[in-house]
PDB file of N, CA, C and O in Angstrom:
ATOM      1  N   MET A   1      66.281 -97.349  46.885  1.00  0.00           N
ATOM      2  CA  MET A   1      65.150 -98.198  46.535  1.00  0.00           C
ATOM      3  C   MET A   1      64.776 -97.965  45.088  1.00  0.00           C
ATOM      4  O   MET A   1      64.690 -96.822  44.638  1.00  0.00           O
ATOM      5  N   VAL A   2      64.557 -99.034  44.363  1.00  0.00           N
ATOM      6  CA  VAL A   2      64.182 -98.924  42.961  1.00  0.00           C
ATOM      7  C   VAL A   2      62.741 -98.439  42.853  1.00  0.00           C
ATOM      8  O   VAL A   2      61.879 -98.857  43.627  1.00  0.00           O
ATOM      9  N   GLU A   3      62.484 -97.564  41.897  1.00  0.00           N
ATOM     10  CA  GLU A   3      61.133 -97.055  41.690  1.00  0.00           C
ATOM     11  C   GLU A   3      60.315 -98.097  40.951  1.00  0.00           C
ATOM     12  O   GLU A   3      60.766 -98.661  39.954  1.00  0.00           O
ATOM     13  N   MET A   4      59.118 -98.347  41.440  1.00  0.00           N
ATOM     14  CA  MET A   4      58.245 -99.316  40.803  1.00  0.00           C
ATOM     15  C   MET A   4      57.073 -98.588  40.165  1.00  0.00           C
ATOM     16  O   MET A   4      56.708 -97.495  40.595  1.00  0.00           O
ATOM     17  N   VAL A   5      56.489 -99.187  39.147  1.00  0.00           N
ATOM     18  CA  VAL A   5      55.356 -98.595  38.467  1.00  0.00           C
ATOM     19  C   VAL A   5      54.074 -98.970  39.177  1.00  0.00           C
ATOM     20  O   VAL A   5      54.126 -99.417  40.322  1.00  0.00           O
ATOM     21  N   THR A   6      52.932 -98.806  38.547  1.00  0.00           N
ATOM     22  CA  THR A   6      51.626 -98.981  39.170  1.00  0.00           C
ATOM     23  C   THR A   6      51.520-100.203  40.077  1.00  0.00           C
ATOM     24  O   THR A   6      52.315-101.138  39.979  1.00  0.00           O
ATOM     25  N   LYS A   7      50.533-100.180  40.954  1.00  0.00           N
ATOM     26  CA  LYS A   7      50.344-101.287  41.891  1.00  0.00           C
ATOM     27  C   LYS A   7      49.782-102.527  41.217  1.00  0.00           C
ATOM     28  O   LYS A   7      49.931-103.634  41.733  1.00  0.00           O
ATOM     29  N   SER A   8      49.138-102.354  40.073  1.00  0.00           N
ATOM     30  CA  SER A   8      48.620-103.516  39.364  1.00  0.00           C
ATOM     31  C   SER A   8      49.383-103.670  38.057  1.00  0.00           C
ATOM     32  O   SER A   8      49.806-102.685  37.451  1.00  0.00           O
ATOM     33  N   GLY A   9      49.548-104.873  37.645  1.00  0.00           N
ATOM     34  CA  GLY A   9      50.272-105.125  36.408  1.00  0.00           C
ATOM     35  C   GLY A   9      51.431-106.049  36.649  1.00  0.00           C
ATOM     36  O   GLY A   9      51.671-106.510  37.765  1.00  0.00           O
ATOM     37  N   GLY A  10      52.139-106.309  35.585  1.00  0.00           N
ATOM     38  CA  GLY A  10      53.269-107.206  35.683  1.00  0.00           C
ATOM     39  C   GLY A  10      52.814-108.640  35.799  1.00  0.00           C
ATOM     40  O   GLY A  10      51.627-108.938  35.931  1.00  0.00           O
ATOM     41  N   LYS A  11      53.766-109.490  35.748  1.00  0.00           N
ATOM     42  CA  LYS A  11      53.533-110.924  35.849  1.00  0.00           C
ATOM     43  C   LYS A  11      54.351-111.428  37.027  1.00  0.00           C
ATOM     44  O   LYS A  11      55.433-110.907  37.297  1.00  0.00           O
ATOM     45  N   THR A  12      53.856-112.420  37.720  1.00  0.00           N
ATOM     46  CA  THR A  12      54.571-112.971  38.858  1.00  0.00           C
ATOM     47  C   THR A  12      55.490-114.093  38.394  1.00  0.00           C
ATOM     48  O   THR A  12      55.077-115.006  37.679  1.00  0.00           O
ATOM     49  N   PHE A  13      56.741-114.001  38.817  1.00  0.00           N
ATOM     50  CA  PHE A  13      57.752-115.000  38.482  1.00  0.00           C
ATOM     51  C   PHE A  13      58.377-115.530  39.762  1.00  0.00           C
ATOM     52  O   PHE A  13      58.524-114.798  40.741  1.00  0.00           O
ATOM     53  N   THR A  14      58.740-116.791  39.750  1.00  0.00           N
ATOM     54  CA  THR A  14      59.515-117.395  40.832  1.00  0.00           C
ATOM     55  C   THR A  14      60.957-117.472  40.353  1.00  0.00           C
ATOM     56  O   THR A  14      61.224-117.897  39.228  1.00  0.00           O
ATOM     57  N   ILE A  15      61.879-117.063  41.203  1.00  0.00           N
ATOM     58  CA  ILE A  15      63.297-117.129  40.851  1.00  0.00           C
ATOM     59  C   ILE A  15      63.759-118.575  40.982  1.00  0.00           C
ATOM     60  O   ILE A  15      63.680-119.166  42.059  1.00  0.00           O
ATOM     61  N   VAL A  16      64.240-119.135  39.881  1.00  0.00           N
ATOM     62  CA  VAL A  16      64.745-120.505  39.867  1.00  0.00           C
ATOM     63  C   VAL A  16      66.242-120.484  40.154  1.00  0.00           C
ATOM     64  O   VAL A  16      66.719-121.192  41.042  1.00  0.00           O
ATOM     65  N   ASN A  17      66.983-119.669  39.399  1.00  0.00           N
ATOM     66  CA  ASN A  17      68.412-119.466  39.618  1.00  0.00           C
ATOM     67  C   ASN A  17      68.644-117.986  39.854  1.00  0.00           C
ATOM     68  O   ASN A  17      68.246-117.151  39.042  1.00  0.00           O
ATOM     69  N   GLU A  18      69.282-117.663  40.957  1.00  0.00           N
ATOM     70  CA  GLU A  18      69.554-116.276  41.318  1.00  0.00           C
ATOM     71  C   GLU A  18      70.460-115.602  40.291  1.00  0.00           C
ATOM     72  O   GLU A  18      71.117-116.270  39.493  1.00  0.00           O
ATOM     73  N   VAL A  19      70.485-114.288  40.324  1.00  0.00           N
ATOM     74  CA  VAL A  19      71.354-113.513  39.433  1.00  0.00           C
ATOM     75  C   VAL A  19      72.801-113.936  39.681  1.00  0.00           C
ATOM     76  O   VAL A  19      73.275-113.933  40.817  1.00  0.00           O
ATOM     77  N   ASN A  20      73.499-114.302  38.594  1.00  0.00           N
ATOM     78  CA  ASN A  20      74.888-114.735  38.727  1.00  0.00           C
ATOM     79  C   ASN A  20      75.847-113.565  38.481  1.00  0.00           C
ATOM     80  O   ASN A  20      75.411-112.425  38.319  1.00  0.00           O
ATOM     81  N   ASP A  21      77.138-113.848  38.454  1.00  0.00           N
ATOM     82  CA  ASP A  21      78.152-112.802  38.284  1.00  0.00           C
ATOM     83  C   ASP A  21      78.048-112.078  36.944  1.00  0.00           C
ATOM     84  O   ASP A  21      78.563-110.970  36.795  1.00  0.00           O
ATOM     85  N   HIS A  22      77.390-112.693  35.979  1.00  0.00           N
ATOM     86  CA  HIS A  22      77.232-112.090  34.656  1.00  0.00           C
ATOM     87  C   HIS A  22      75.899-111.360  34.516  1.00  0.00           C
ATOM     88  O   HIS A  22      75.600-110.815  33.454  1.00  0.00           O
ATOM     89  N   GLY A  23      75.090-111.345  35.590  1.00  0.00           N
ATOM     90  CA  GLY A  23      73.810-110.657  35.578  1.00  0.00           C
ATOM     91  C   GLY A  23      72.648-111.494  35.082  1.00  0.00           C
ATOM     92  O   GLY A  23      71.534-110.986  34.957  1.00  0.00           O
ATOM     93  N   ALA A  24      72.881-112.760  34.797  1.00  0.00           N
ATOM     94  CA  ALA A  24      71.818-113.623  34.287  1.00  0.00           C
ATOM     95  C   ALA A  24      71.070-114.310  35.429  1.00  0.00           C
ATOM     96  O   ALA A  24      71.647-114.626  36.469  1.00  0.00           O
ATOM     97  N   ALA A  25      69.782-114.531  35.211  1.00  0.00           N
ATOM     98  CA  ALA A  25      68.944-115.228  36.183  1.00  0.00           C
ATOM     99  C   ALA A  25      67.926-116.067  35.417  1.00  0.00           C
ATOM    100  O   ALA A  25      67.638-115.797  34.251  1.00  0.00           O
ATOM    101  N   THR A  26      67.390-117.076  36.077  1.00  0.00           N
ATOM    102  CA  THR A  26      66.336-117.888  35.479  1.00  0.00           C
ATOM    103  C   THR A  26      65.072-117.721  36.303  1.00  0.00           C
ATOM    104  O   THR A  26      65.095-117.839  37.528  1.00  0.00           O
ATOM    105  N   LEU A  27      63.964-117.445  35.616  1.00  0.00           N
ATOM    106  CA  LEU A  27      62.671-117.230  36.252  1.00  0.00           C
ATOM    107  C   LEU A  27      61.663-118.223  35.692  1.00  0.00           C
ATOM    108  O   LEU A  27      61.814-118.707  34.571  1.00  0.00           O
ATOM    109  N   ARG A  28      60.638-118.522  36.474  1.00  0.00           N
ATOM    110  CA  ARG A  28      59.539-119.368  36.008  1.00  0.00           C
ATOM    111  C   ARG A  28      58.238-118.645  36.302  1.00  0.00           C
ATOM    112  O   ARG A  28      58.047-118.127  37.403  1.00  0.00           O
ATOM    113  N   ASP A  29      57.332-118.607  35.317  1.00  0.00           N
ATOM    114  CA  ASP A  29      56.048-117.956  35.554  1.00  0.00           C
ATOM    115  C   ASP A  29      55.055-118.946  36.147  1.00  0.00           C
ATOM    116  O   ASP A  29      55.370-120.119  36.342  1.00  0.00           O
ATOM    117  N   GLU A  30      53.861-118.460  36.429  1.00  0.00           N
ATOM    118  CA  GLU A  30      52.852-119.290  37.094  1.00  0.00           C
ATOM    119  C   GLU A  30      52.377-120.450  36.231  1.00  0.00           C
ATOM    120  O   GLU A  30      51.814-121.413  36.752  1.00  0.00           O
ATOM    121  N   ASN A  31      52.595-120.375  34.912  1.00  0.00           N
ATOM    122  CA  ASN A  31      52.196-121.450  34.004  1.00  0.00           C
ATOM    123  C   ASN A  31      53.302-122.473  33.791  1.00  0.00           C
ATOM    124  O   ASN A  31      53.109-123.453  33.070  1.00  0.00           O
ATOM    125  N   GLY A  32      54.465-122.256  34.413  1.00  0.00           N
ATOM    126  CA  GLY A  32      55.578-123.184  34.296  1.00  0.00           C
ATOM    127  C   GLY A  32      56.581-122.857  33.209  1.00  0.00           C
ATOM    128  O   GLY A  32      57.568-123.575  33.050  1.00  0.00           O
ATOM    129  N   SER A  33      56.351-121.775  32.446  1.00  0.00           N
ATOM    130  CA  SER A  33      57.315-121.369  31.418  1.00  0.00           C
ATOM    131  C   SER A  33      58.557-120.805  32.081  1.00  0.00           C
ATOM    132  O   SER A  33      58.465-120.119  33.099  1.00  0.00           O
ATOM    133  N   THR A  34      59.726-121.092  31.504  1.00  0.00           N
ATOM    134  CA  THR A  34      61.003-120.661  32.052  1.00  0.00           C
ATOM    135  C   THR A  34      61.590-119.564  31.172  1.00  0.00           C
ATOM    136  O   THR A  34      61.521-119.638  29.945  1.00  0.00           O
ATOM    137  N   TYR A  35      62.173-118.538  31.812  1.00  0.00           N
ATOM    138  CA  TYR A  35      62.753-117.398  31.115  1.00  0.00           C
ATOM    139  C   TYR A  35      64.168-117.161  31.624  1.00  0.00           C
ATOM    140  O   TYR A  35      64.420-117.219  32.828  1.00  0.00           O
ATOM    141  N   HIS A  36      65.089-116.894  30.706  1.00  0.00           N
ATOM    142  CA  HIS A  36      66.466-116.596  31.056  1.00  0.00           C
ATOM    143  C   HIS A  36      66.670-115.097  30.887  1.00  0.00           C
ATOM    144  O   HIS A  36      66.744-114.593  29.766  1.00  0.00           O
ATOM    145  N   VAL A  37      66.759-114.391  32.007  1.00  0.00           N
ATOM    146  CA  VAL A  37      66.955-112.937  32.000  1.00  0.00           C
ATOM    147  C   VAL A  37      68.448-112.664  31.887  1.00  0.00           C
ATOM    148  O   VAL A  37      69.247-113.177  32.671  1.00  0.00           O
ATOM    149  N   THR A  38      68.813-111.855  30.908  1.00  0.00           N
ATOM    150  CA  THR A  38      70.228-111.547  30.705  1.00  0.00           C
ATOM    151  C   THR A  38      70.518-110.055  30.701  1.00  0.00           C
ATOM    152  O   THR A  38      71.682-109.653  30.714  1.00  0.00           O
ATOM    153  N   SER A  39      69.463-109.216  30.684  1.00  0.00           N
ATOM    154  CA  SER A  39      69.702-107.777  30.675  1.00  0.00           C
ATOM    155  C   SER A  39      68.557-107.054  31.382  1.00  0.00           C
ATOM    156  O   SER A  39      67.512-107.633  31.681  1.00  0.00           O
ATOM    157  N   TYR A  40      68.792-105.786  31.634  1.00  0.00           N
ATOM    158  CA  TYR A  40      67.892-104.967  32.440  1.00  0.00           C
ATOM    159  C   TYR A  40      67.844-103.568  31.847  1.00  0.00           C
ATOM    160  O   TYR A  40      68.833-103.095  31.288  1.00  0.00           O
ATOM    161  N   ASP A  41      66.698-102.903  31.965  1.00  0.00           N
ATOM    162  CA  ASP A  41      66.594-101.526  31.463  1.00  0.00           C
ATOM    163  C   ASP A  41      67.556-100.593  32.192  1.00  0.00           C
ATOM    164  O   ASP A  41      68.012 -99.598  31.630  1.00  0.00           O
ATOM    165  N   ASN A  42      67.861-100.921  33.447  1.00  0.00           N
ATOM    166  CA  ASN A  42      68.826-100.111  34.192  1.00  0.00           C
ATOM    167  C   ASN A  42      69.410-100.924  35.344  1.00  0.00           C
ATOM    168  O   ASN A  42      68.910-101.998  35.678  1.00  0.00           O
ATOM    169  N   ARG A  43      70.443-100.411  35.927  1.00  0.00           N
ATOM    170  CA  ARG A  43      71.174-101.095  37.007  1.00  0.00           C
ATOM    171  C   ARG A  43      70.302-101.345  38.241  1.00  0.00           C
ATOM    172  O   ARG A  43      70.471-102.350  38.931  1.00  0.00           O
ATOM    173  N   ALA A  44      69.374-100.431  38.513  1.00  0.00           N
ATOM    174  CA  ALA A  44      68.503-100.591  39.677  1.00  0.00           C
ATOM    175  C   ALA A  44      67.636-101.847  39.559  1.00  0.00           C
ATOM    176  O   ALA A  44      67.390-102.528  40.554  1.00  0.00           O
ATOM    177  N   LEU A  45      67.178-102.150  38.353  1.00  0.00           N
ATOM    178  CA  LEU A  45      66.378-103.367  38.152  1.00  0.00           C
ATOM    179  C   LEU A  45      67.218-104.614  38.403  1.00  0.00           C
ATOM    180  O   LEU A  45      66.750-105.573  39.017  1.00  0.00           O
ATOM    181  N   ARG A  46      68.455-104.597  37.927  1.00  0.00           N
ATOM    182  CA  ARG A  46      69.362-105.731  38.154  1.00  0.00           C
ATOM    183  C   ARG A  46      69.628-105.900  39.638  1.00  0.00           C
ATOM    184  O   ARG A  46      69.550-107.009  40.166  1.00  0.00           O
ATOM    185  N   ASP A  47      69.945-104.793  40.316  1.00  0.00           N
ATOM    186  CA  ASP A  47      70.238-104.854  41.743  1.00  0.00           C
ATOM    187  C   ASP A  47      69.044-105.369  42.536  1.00  0.00           C
ATOM    188  O   ASP A  47      69.207-106.132  43.488  1.00  0.00           O
ATOM    189  N   TYR A  48      67.848-104.954  42.145  1.00  0.00           N
ATOM    190  CA  TYR A  48      66.638-105.406  42.826  1.00  0.00           C
ATOM    191  C   TYR A  48      66.485-106.917  42.687  1.00  0.00           C
ATOM    192  O   TYR A  48      66.268-107.617  43.676  1.00  0.00           O
ATOM    193  N   LEU A  49      66.600-107.421  41.453  1.00  0.00           N
ATOM    194  CA  LEU A  49      66.460-108.859  41.253  1.00  0.00           C
ATOM    195  C   LEU A  49      67.591-109.616  41.951  1.00  0.00           C
ATOM    196  O   LEU A  49      67.372-110.701  42.489  1.00  0.00           O
ATOM    197  N   ALA A  50      68.790-109.050  41.944  1.00  0.00           N
ATOM    198  CA  ALA A  50      69.937-109.700  42.588  1.00  0.00           C
ATOM    199  C   ALA A  50      69.787-109.768  44.108  1.00  0.00           C
ATOM    200  O   ALA A  50      70.448-110.580  44.755  1.00  0.00           O
ATOM    201  N   SER A  51      68.938-108.937  44.675  1.00  0.00           N
ATOM    202  CA  SER A  51      68.741-108.954  46.127  1.00  0.00           C
ATOM    203  C   SER A  51      67.773-110.059  46.565  1.00  0.00           C
ATOM    204  O   SER A  51      67.517-110.219  47.759  1.00  0.00           O
ATOM    205  N   HIS A  52      67.241-110.810  45.615  1.00  0.00           N
ATOM    206  CA  HIS A  52      66.323-111.902  45.918  1.00  0.00           C
ATOM    207  C   HIS A  52      66.993-113.251  45.683  1.00  0.00           C
ATOM    208  O   HIS A  52      68.028-113.347  45.023  1.00  0.00           O
ATOM    209  N   HIS A  53      66.376-114.288  46.238  1.00  0.00           N
ATOM    210  CA  HIS A  53      66.980-115.618  46.228  1.00  0.00           C
ATOM    211  C   HIS A  53      66.077-116.631  45.535  1.00  0.00           C
ATOM    212  O   HIS A  53      64.899-116.364  45.297  1.00  0.00           O
ATOM    213  N   SER A  54      66.632-117.782  45.217  1.00  0.00           N
ATOM    214  CA  SER A  54      65.848-118.862  44.628  1.00  0.00           C
ATOM    215  C   SER A  54      64.619-119.137  45.484  1.00  0.00           C
ATOM    216  O   SER A  54      64.711-119.232  46.707  1.00  0.00           O
ATOM    217  N   GLY A  55      63.479-119.262  44.835  1.00  0.00           N
ATOM    218  CA  GLY A  55      62.217-119.498  45.534  1.00  0.00           C
ATOM    219  C   GLY A  55      61.431-118.236  45.803  1.00  0.00           C
ATOM    220  O   GLY A  55      60.221-118.306  46.019  1.00  0.00           O
ATOM    221  N   ASP A  56      62.087-117.070  45.796  1.00  0.00           N
ATOM    222  CA  ASP A  56      61.369-115.808  45.980  1.00  0.00           C
ATOM    223  C   ASP A  56      60.503-115.536  44.762  1.00  0.00           C
ATOM    224  O   ASP A  56      60.818-115.963  43.651  1.00  0.00           O
ATOM    225  N   ARG A  57      59.412-114.822  44.983  1.00  0.00           N
ATOM    226  CA  ARG A  57      58.517-114.452  43.889  1.00  0.00           C
ATOM    227  C   ARG A  57      58.538-112.939  43.735  1.00  0.00           C
ATOM    228  O   ARG A  57      58.485-112.199  44.717  1.00  0.00           O
ATOM    229  N   VAL A  58      58.615-112.501  42.502  1.00  0.00           N
ATOM    230  CA  VAL A  58      58.655-111.069  42.183  1.00  0.00           C
ATOM    231  C   VAL A  58      57.692-110.781  41.041  1.00  0.00           C
ATOM    232  O   VAL A  58      57.407-111.652  40.218  1.00  0.00           O
ATOM    233  N   ARG A  59      57.194-109.548  41.000  1.00  0.00           N
ATOM    234  CA  ARG A  59      56.316-109.114  39.906  1.00  0.00           C
ATOM    235  C   ARG A  59      57.083-108.153  39.029  1.00  0.00           C
ATOM    236  O   ARG A  59      57.662-107.181  39.516  1.00  0.00           O
ATOM    237  N   MET A  60      57.089-108.423  37.724  1.00  0.00           N
ATOM    238  CA  MET A  60      57.836-107.577  36.802  1.00  0.00           C
ATOM    239  C   MET A  60      57.325-107.764  35.389  1.00  0.00           C
ATOM    240  O   MET A  60      56.549-108.674  35.099  1.00  0.00           O
ATOM    241  N   ASP A  61      57.783-106.879  34.518  1.00  0.00           N
ATOM    242  CA  ASP A  61      57.588-107.027  33.087  1.00  0.00           C
ATOM    243  C   ASP A  61      58.913-107.454  32.487  1.00  0.00           C
ATOM    244  O   ASP A  61      59.970-106.948  32.864  1.00  0.00           O
ATOM    245  N   ILE A  62      58.849-108.387  31.554  1.00  0.00           N
ATOM    246  CA  ILE A  62      60.043-108.750  30.793  1.00  0.00           C
ATOM    247  C   ILE A  62      59.693-108.678  29.314  1.00  0.00           C
ATOM    248  O   ILE A  62      58.532-108.819  28.929  1.00  0.00           O
ATOM    249  N   GLU A  63      60.707-108.457  28.499  1.00  0.00           N
ATOM    250  CA  GLU A  63      60.524-108.425  27.049  1.00  0.00           C
ATOM    251  C   GLU A  63      61.716-109.105  26.403  1.00  0.00           C
ATOM    252  O   GLU A  63      62.777-109.233  27.014  1.00  0.00           O
ATOM    253  N   ARG A  64      61.539-109.531  25.186  1.00  0.00           N
ATOM    254  CA  ARG A  64      62.640-110.207  24.475  1.00  0.00           C
ATOM    255  C   ARG A  64      63.861-109.299  24.415  1.00  0.00           C
ATOM    256  O   ARG A  64      63.749-108.090  24.213  1.00  0.00           O
ATOM    257  N   ALA A  65      65.026-109.906  24.593  1.00  0.00           N
ATOM    258  CA  ALA A  65      66.295-109.167  24.515  1.00  0.00           C
ATOM    259  C   ALA A  65      67.009-109.624  23.252  1.00  0.00           C
ATOM    260  O   ALA A  65      67.827-110.543  23.295  1.00  0.00           O
ATOM    261  N   GLY A  66      66.711-109.003  22.161  1.00  0.00           N
ATOM    262  CA  GLY A  66      67.344-109.377  20.910  1.00  0.00           C
ATOM    263  C   GLY A  66      66.621-110.507  20.209  1.00  0.00           C
ATOM    264  O   GLY A  66      65.431-110.734  20.428  1.00  0.00           O
ATOM    265  N   VAL A  67      67.346-111.205  19.373  1.00  0.00           N
ATOM    266  CA  VAL A  67      66.726-112.225  18.534  1.00  0.00           C
ATOM    267  C   VAL A  67      66.945-113.651  19.038  1.00  0.00           C
ATOM    268  O   VAL A  67      66.416-114.598  18.455  1.00  0.00           O
ATOM    269  N   ARG A  68      67.699-113.810  20.088  1.00  0.00           N
ATOM    270  CA  ARG A  68      67.929-115.163  20.611  1.00  0.00           C
ATOM    271  C   ARG A  68      66.632-115.730  21.166  1.00  0.00           C
ATOM    272  O   ARG A  68      65.762-114.983  21.615  1.00  0.00           O
ATOM    273  N   ALA A  69      66.505-117.030  21.136  1.00  0.00           N
ATOM    274  CA  ALA A  69      65.256-117.713  21.431  1.00  0.00           C
ATOM    275  C   ALA A  69      64.650-117.395  22.795  1.00  0.00           C
ATOM    276  O   ALA A  69      63.517-116.917  22.852  1.00  0.00           O
ATOM    277  N   ASN A  70      65.343-117.635  23.867  1.00  0.00           N
ATOM    278  CA  ASN A  70      64.749-117.496  25.196  1.00  0.00           C
ATOM    279  C   ASN A  70      65.615-116.605  26.075  1.00  0.00           C
ATOM    280  O   ASN A  70      66.047-117.012  27.153  1.00  0.00           O
ATOM    281  N   VAL A  71      65.864-115.397  25.611  1.00  0.00           N
ATOM    282  CA  VAL A  71      66.652-114.434  26.365  1.00  0.00           C
ATOM    283  C   VAL A  71      65.789-113.197  26.581  1.00  0.00           C
ATOM    284  O   VAL A  71      65.221-112.653  25.634  1.00  0.00           O
ATOM    285  N   TRP A  72      65.696-112.759  27.832  1.00  0.00           N
ATOM    286  CA  TRP A  72      64.745-111.722  28.208  1.00  0.00           C
ATOM    287  C   TRP A  72      65.420-110.580  28.947  1.00  0.00           C
ATOM    288  O   TRP A  72      66.507-110.726  29.505  1.00  0.00           O
ATOM    289  N   GLN A  73      64.740-109.435  28.933  1.00  0.00           N
ATOM    290  CA  GLN A  73      65.207-108.226  29.612  1.00  0.00           C
ATOM    291  C   GLN A  73      64.119-107.747  30.562  1.00  0.00           C
ATOM    292  O   GLN A  73      62.946-107.710  30.192  1.00  0.00           O
ATOM    293  N   VAL A  74      64.498-107.378  31.789  1.00  0.00           N
ATOM    294  CA  VAL A  74      63.549-106.824  32.755  1.00  0.00           C
ATOM    295  C   VAL A  74      63.331-105.356  32.407  1.00  0.00           C
ATOM    296  O   VAL A  74      64.284-104.588  32.280  1.00  0.00           O
ATOM    297  N   SER A  75      62.051-104.975  32.253  1.00  0.00           N
ATOM    298  CA  SER A  75      61.749-103.598  31.873  1.00  0.00           C
ATOM    299  C   SER A  75      60.998-102.832  32.951  1.00  0.00           C
ATOM    300  O   SER A  75      60.997-101.602  32.925  1.00  0.00           O
ATOM    301  N   ALA A  76      60.358-103.513  33.896  1.00  0.00           N
ATOM    302  CA  ALA A  76      59.625-102.809  34.962  1.00  0.00           C
ATOM    303  C   ALA A  76      59.406-103.745  36.143  1.00  0.00           C
ATOM    304  O   ALA A  76      59.334-104.964  35.985  1.00  0.00           O
ATOM    305  N   LEU A  77      59.303-103.159  37.315  1.00  0.00           N
ATOM    306  CA  LEU A  77      58.996-103.890  38.546  1.00  0.00           C
ATOM    307  C   LEU A  77      57.692-103.374  39.119  1.00  0.00           C
ATOM    308  O   LEU A  77      57.300-102.236  38.862  1.00  0.00           O
ATOM    309  N   TYR A  78      57.020-104.210  39.896  1.00  0.00           N
ATOM    310  CA  TYR A  78      55.758-103.845  40.523  1.00  0.00           C
ATOM    311  C   TYR A  78      55.838-104.174  42.006  1.00  0.00           C
ATOM    312  O   TYR A  78      56.519-105.122  42.398  1.00  0.00           O
ATOM    313  N   PRO A  79      55.147-103.399  42.830  1.00  0.00           N
ATOM    314  CA  PRO A  79      55.153-103.690  44.273  1.00  0.00           C
ATOM    315  C   PRO A  79      54.448-105.007  44.553  1.00  0.00           C
ATOM    316  O   PRO A  79      53.707-105.521  43.716  1.00  0.00           O
ATOM    317  N   GLY A  80      54.683-105.531  45.713  1.00  0.00           N
ATOM    318  CA  GLY A  80      53.994-106.733  46.122  1.00  0.00           C
ATOM    319  C   GLY A  80      54.823-107.988  45.989  1.00  0.00           C
ATOM    320  O   GLY A  80      54.310-109.037  45.601  1.00  0.00           O
ATOM    321  N   VAL A  81      56.110-107.889  46.311  1.00  0.00           N
ATOM    322  CA  VAL A  81      56.937-109.085  46.330  1.00  0.00           C
ATOM    323  C   VAL A  81      56.255-110.062  47.258  1.00  0.00           C
ATOM    324  O   VAL A  81      55.885-109.715  48.380  1.00  0.00           O
ATOM    325  N   GLU A  82      56.089-111.288  46.786  1.00  0.00           N
ATOM    326  CA  GLU A  82      55.302-112.256  47.521  1.00  0.00           C
ATOM    327  C   GLU A  82      56.131-113.171  48.403  1.00  0.00           C
ATOM    328  O   GLU A  82      55.589-114.094  49.011  1.00  0.00           O
ATOM    329  N   GLY A  83      57.414-112.940  48.486  1.00  0.00           N
ATOM    330  CA  GLY A  83      58.267-113.757  49.353  1.00  0.00           C
ATOM    331  C   GLY A  83      58.451-115.147  48.816  1.00  0.00           C
ATOM    332  O   GLY A  83      58.268-115.386  47.622  1.00  0.00           O
ATOM    333  N   GLN A  84      58.802-116.046  49.661  1.00  0.00           N
ATOM    334  CA  GLN A  84      59.109-117.412  49.234  1.00  0.00           C
ATOM    335  C   GLN A  84      57.871-118.159  48.822  1.00  0.00           C
ATOM    336  O   GLN A  84      56.810-118.025  49.431  1.00  0.00           O
ATOM    337  N   ALA A  85      58.020-118.956  47.771  1.00  0.00           N
ATOM    338  CA  ALA A  85      56.907-119.770  47.250  1.00  0.00           C
ATOM    339  C   ALA A  85      56.656-120.948  48.153  1.00  0.00           C
ATOM    340  O   ALA A  85      55.762-121.751  47.886  1.00  0.00           O
TER     341      ALA A  85
END
C-alpha cells in the first residue's frame, strides 16, 4: 500500500484517461482544467494511479514536470478516494 500524507490537503481529480503503457494519464480537476500526468515522484504513486479507472476520483498533489506546457508530475497522495464520479 502506498503511504499517503495528511488526511486534509491535495486536490480532487477525476481520471479522464487511465494510466497507459508509458505511464501517462489525463486528469480533470473540479474546475474543469485538464492535466496530463507523465511522471511520478516514485513507482508507488504510479502504481496507485494505475490501479484506478476512468471516472474514478483521487486526491493528490501535482506539480509541473519540466518546462513543457501541460505536463505534470504526481508528488503526493491523500486518503479519501471518492470512487466513481
